[in-house]
C-alpha positions in Angstrom: -22.8 -11.7 -37.5 -22.0 -13.3 -40.8 -23.1 -16.6 -42.3 -19.5 -17.5 -43.0 -18.9 -17.6 -39.2 -20.8 -20.9 -39.2 -19.1 -22.7 -42.1 -16.7 -25.6 -41.8 -15.3 -28.3 -44.1 -16.8 -31.8 -43.8 -15.6 -34.8 -45.9 -18.5 -36.6 -47.6 -17.5 -39.9 -46.0 -18.2 -38.5 -42.5 -21.9 -38.0 -43.2 -23.7 -41.1 -41.7 -25.7 -42.9 -44.4 -27.1 -45.7 -42.2 -28.1 -45.9 -38.5 -25.9 -48.0 -36.2 -27.2 -51.4 -35.3 -27.9 -50.2 -31.7 -29.2 -46.7 -31.1 -27.3 -46.0 -28.0 -24.0 -47.3 -29.4 -23.3 -43.9 -31.0 -20.5 -41.7 -29.8 -21.2 -39.0 -27.3 -19.1 -35.9 -26.9 -19.5 -34.2 -23.5 -18.8 -30.4 -23.4 -18.6 -28.4 -20.2 -19.3 -24.7 -21.0 -17.7 -23.6 -17.7 -14.4 -25.5 -17.9 -14.4 -25.8 -21.7 -13.4 -29.4 -21.2 -14.3 -31.9 -23.9 -14.7 -35.7 -23.1 -15.6 -38.6 -25.3 -17.8 -41.6 -24.4 -20.7 -43.6 -25.8 -24.4 -42.5 -25.6 -25.3 -45.4 -23.4 -23.2 -43.8 -20.7 -25.0 -40.4 -20.8 -26.4 -41.0 -17.3 -22.9 -40.7 -15.8 -22.6 -37.1 -17.2 -26.1 -35.7 -16.7 -26.6 -33.5 -13.6 -27.9 -35.7 -10.8 -31.1 -33.7 -10.6 -32.2 -33.6 -14.3 -35.4 -33.4 -16.2 -35.1 -34.6 -19.8 -37.5 -32.8 -22.1 -38.3 -34.9 -25.2 -40.0 -34.1 -28.5 -42.6 -36.8 -29.2 -43.3 -35.8 -32.8 -43.6 -38.7 -35.3 -42.3 -38.5 -38.9 -44.9 -39.2 -41.5 -44.0 -40.9 -44.8 -44.3 -37.5 -46.5 -42.7 -38.2 -49.8 -45.1 -39.3 -52.6 -44.1 -40.4 -56.1 -46.9 -40.5 -58.6 -47.9 -39.7 -62.1 -50.0 -37.1 -63.9 -53.3 -38.7 -64.8 -53.4 -37.2 -68.3 -49.8 -37.7 -69.5 -48.3 -40.2 -67.1 -45.4 -37.9 -66.3 -43.7 -38.5 -63.0 -44.4 -36.1 -60.2 -42.9 -36.2 -56.7 -44.5 -34.4 -53.8 -43.2 -33.6 -50.3 -46.0 -32.9 -47.8 -45.2 -29.7 -45.9 -48.4 -28.9 -43.9 -52.1 -29.7 -43.9 -53.8 -26.3 -44.4 -57.4 -27.7 -44.2 -58.7 -31.3 -44.1 -57.1 -33.1 -47.0 -55.6 -29.9 -48.4 -51.8 -29.7 -48.2 -49.0 -27.3 -49.0 -46.4 -29.4 -50.8 -43.1 -29.1 -52.6 -43.4 -30.5 -56.1 -40.8 -31.8 -58.6 -40.9 -30.9 -61.4 -43.1 -27.9 -60.3 -43.0 -26.2 -63.7 -45.1 -29.0 -65.3 -47.9 -28.5 -62.9 -50.9 -26.2 -63.5 -54.0 -25.5 -61.4 -56.3 -28.4 -62.1 -53.5 -31.0 -62.8 -54.5 -34.3 -61.4 -52.0 -36.8 -59.9 -52.5 -40.3 -58.8 -50.4 -42.4 -56.4 -50.4 -46.1 -55.7 -52.5 -47.1 -58.7 -55.1 -44.6 -57.8 -55.7 -45.4 -54.1 -54.7 -41.8 -53.5 -55.4 -38.9 -55.9 -54.4 -35.2 -55.8 -55.5 -32.1 -57.7 -53.4 -28.9 -57.8 -55.6 -26.1 -56.5 -53.1 -23.3 -56.1 -49.6 -22.5 -57.4 -48.4 -19.4 -55.4 -45.2 -17.5 -56.1 -43.4 -18.9 -53.0 -42.3 -22.0 -54.9 -44.7 -24.4 -53.3 -48.1 -25.8 -54.5 -51.4 -26.5 -52.8 -53.1 -29.8 -53.5 -56.3 -31.5 -52.4 -56.3 -35.2 -51.9 -59.2 -37.6 -52.5 -59.2 -41.2 -51.4 -61.4 -43.9 -49.7 -60.5 -44.9 -46.2 -58.2 -43.2 -43.7 -55.6 -40.8 -45.0 -52.8 -41.9 -42.6 -53.4 -45.5 -43.4 -53.2 -44.9 -47.2 -50.2 -42.6 -46.7 -48.4 -45.5 -44.8 -49.0 -47.6 -47.9 -47.9 -45.3 -50.7 -45.7 -42.7 -48.9 -41.9 -42.9 -48.4 -40.0 -41.7 -45.4 -38.5 -38.3 -46.2 -34.8 -38.9 -45.5 -32.7 -35.8 -45.7 -31.0 -35.1 -49.1 -27.5 -35.7 -47.7 -28.4 -39.4 -47.2 -27.6 -40.6 -50.7 -29.7 -43.8 -50.9 -33.3 -44.7 -51.1 -35.3 -45.2 -47.9 -35.9 -48.8 -46.9 -38.1 -50.6 -44.4 -35.7 -50.1 -41.6 -35.9 -46.3 -41.9 -39.6 -46.4 -41.0 -38.4 -47.6 -37.6 -35.0 -46.0 -37.2 -35.9 -42.5 -38.5 -38.2 -42.2 -35.5 -37.5 -41.9 -31.8 -38.7 -44.8 -29.7 -41.1 -42.4 -28.0 -42.5 -40.8 -31.2 -46.3 -40.8 -30.9 -47.8 -37.6 -32.5 -47.7 -37.7 -36.3 -46.9 -34.6 -38.2 -43.2 -34.1 -38.8 -41.4 -34.3 -42.1 -38.0 -34.7 -40.5 -36.9 -36.4 -37.3 -35.7 -34.6 -34.2 -32.5 -36.5 -34.4 -31.1 -36.1 -30.9 -33.8 -38.4 -29.7 -32.8 -41.2 -32.1 -30.1 -42.4 -29.7 -32.4 -43.3 -26.8 -33.6 -46.9 -26.3 -36.4 -47.9 -23.9 -33.8 -49.6 -21.7 -31.7 -46.5 -21.5 -34.7 -44.4 -20.6 -35.6 -47.0 -18.0 -32.1 -46.9 -16.4 -32.2 -43.1 -16.3 -35.6 -43.1 -14.6 -34.4 -45.6 -12.0 -31.6 -43.2 -11.3 -34.0 -40.4 -10.6 -33.9 -38.6 -13.9 -37.5 -37.8 -15.0 -38.8 -37.0 -18.5 -41.4 -34.6 -19.9 -42.9 -34.5 -23.4 -43.7 -31.8 -25.8 -44.4 -31.7 -29.5 -42.8 -29.7 -32.3 -43.6 -30.9 -35.8 -40.3 -30.5 -37.6 -41.0 -28.8 -41.0 -39.4 -27.8 -44.2 -37.2 -25.2 -42.4 -34.9 -28.0 -41.4 -33.9 -28.3 -45.0 -34.0 -24.7 -46.1 -30.6 -23.0 -46.3 -29.8 -19.6 -44.9 -29.5 -17.3 -47.9 -28.6 -14.0 -46.2 -25.0 -13.1 -45.3 -26.1 -11.2 -42.2 -27.9 -13.9 -40.2 -30.0 -11.5 -38.2 -32.0 -11.0 -41.4 -32.9 -14.6 -41.8 -36.6 -15.5 -41.2 -37.4 -18.9 -39.7 -40.1 -21.1 -41.2 -43.0 -21.4 -38.7 -43.3 -24.8 -37.0 -46.2 -26.0 -34.8 -45.5 -26.5 -31.0 -47.7 -28.0 -28.3 -46.7 -28.0 -24.7 -49.6 -29.1 -22.5 -50.4 -27.5 -19.2 -49.5 -30.7 -17.3 -46.0 -30.8 -18.7 -45.6 -27.0 -18.3 -46.4 -27.3 -14.6 -44.0 -30.3 -14.3 -41.1 -28.3 -15.9 -41.9 -25.2 -13.8 -42.0 -27.2 -10.5 -38.8 -28.9 -11.3 -37.0 -25.7 -12.1 -38.2 -24.2 -8.9 -36.8 -27.2 -7.0 -33.4 -26.7 -8.6 -33.6 -29.5 -11.2 -31.7 -28.9 -14.4 -33.7 -28.8 -17.6 -32.0 -30.9 -20.3 -33.4 -30.3 -23.8 -33.1 -33.4 -26.1 -32.6 -31.6 -29.3 -32.7 -28.1 -30.8 -36.5 -28.5 -31.4 -37.0 -28.8 -27.7 -34.9 -25.7 -27.1 -37.0 -23.7 -29.5 -40.2 -25.0 -28.0 -39.2 -24.3 -24.4 -37.8 -20.9 -25.2 -41.0 -20.0 -27.2 -43.1 -21.1 -24.2 -41.2 -19.0 -21.8 -43.0 -15.8 -20.5 -40.8 -13.5 -18.4 -38.5 -16.5 -17.6 -41.3 -18.8 -16.6 -42.5 -21.8 -18.7 -46.2 -21.7 -19.7 -48.3 -24.0 -21.7 -48.3 -23.2 -25.4 -50.1 -24.3 -28.6 -49.3 -22.5 -31.8 -46.6 -21.7 -34.3 -43.2 -20.4 -33.6 -40.7 -18.5 -35.8 -38.2 -18.1 -33.0 -34.7 -17.8 -34.4 -31.9 -18.5 -31.9 -28.4 -17.4 -32.8 -25.4 -16.1 -30.7 -26.4 -13.3 -28.4 -29.7 -15.0 -27.4 -30.3 -15.1 -23.7 -31.7 -18.5 -22.7 -34.5 -18.6 -20.1 -35.3 -22.3 -19.5 -32.7 -24.7 -20.9 -29.7 -25.7 -18.7 -28.2 -28.5 -20.9 -28.6 -29.7 -24.4 -28.3 -33.0 -26.3 -27.8 -32.6 -30.0 -26.3 -34.1 -33.1 -23.7 -32.5 -35.4 -25.3 -30.1 -37.8 -24.8 -28.9 -41.3 -22.5 -25.9 -42.0 -24.3 -22.5 -42.1 -27.5 -24.1 -40.7 -29.8 -22.5 -38.2 -29.3 -25.5 -36.0 -25.6 -24.9 -35.8 -26.3 -21.3 -35.0 -28.6 -22.3 -32.1 -25.9 -24.7 -30.7 -23.3 -21.9 -31.0 -25.6 -19.6 -29.1 -26.0 -22.2 -26.3 -22.2 -22.6 -26.0 -20.2 -20.2 -28.0 -18.9 -20.1 -31.5 -15.3 -20.8 -30.6 -16.1 -23.7 -28.3 -18.4 -25.3 -30.8 -15.8 -24.9 -33.6 -13.3 -26.6 -31.3 -15.8 -29.4 -30.6 -16.4 -30.0 -34.3 -12.7 -30.1 -35.0 -12.4 -32.7 -32.2 -15.2 -34.7 -33.7 -13.4 -34.9 -37.1 -10.2 -36.0 -35.3 -12.1 -38.7 -33.4 -14.0 -40.1 -36.3 -17.5 -38.9 -35.3 -20.3 -39.5 -37.7 -22.3 -36.4 -38.7 -25.9 -35.4 -39.2 -29.2 -37.3 -38.7 -27.9 -40.8 -38.3 -24.7 -39.6 -36.8 -23.3 -39.2 -33.3 -24.3 -36.8 -30.5 -23.0 -34.2 -28.1 -24.1 -33.2 -24.6 -23.5 -29.6 -23.7 -23.5 -28.9 -20.0 
């Protein structure tokens, strides 16, 4: 299967640059895999299309203000870091710009010195390792000096609103550097209405990492290697999902991160608790074990997320859906509209 099979043309003005005023006012495309029928509605009406017996599985990861802009202590030269993963306490793998100007031992300060970093490794993989020093609580200081890491296709600087809107309303576990965007459409009121209609929820955590931004560089997609991401599915929630499936309840994954999490945690078709890293790469031909329906946004061409969605439906149906989305003025990517695949 070729990378070009997942390409499409998207005008720049269809990439959402701002969130809508109301989260659940976004458009919702509903796709039936059996009938291949496509319908159009708004996200606030999703309850009318979900199976009557449904369990929504949500990713409660919370985006940290992972973008840091500072200066080298010796020269004053500007340095930008993107936190990728904490390897040990206060020691982080980062993306650095410009990387070439950094050497082992280079010291960087942020926020007039309330946060300081020293480069301790510069491996050949293109990243750097830095150790932070500070007084106080790291997350508190990060909230002061850090910037929300909006995706590069949002061509503006982050503002105060993004600290709220680039998070789901149920985000609680800090650790992601990108939002699981399917969840951005839910409001507390919508979740309350769904609960009153008998639709339950379960939580898991996948900390979205740099893999969200990394392009697929191989033409034969089977040769692509996913960046590992941390997943936690607690025993309580695993039992909840397992019992619901046994009772005939449909498992609805809210986002591709939830799909990867549930499928990673599946052992011989049965969901188990899981804590660890996953490199699971889902592309057409994959046989799903747990997920019955999927809520997702519209994804970048040639991305692993588009490949996963194409595996859940099929390539032709998803291509038709994306063409329909362009005709009906859907907004694309993180702050864009959504689809429900049944």
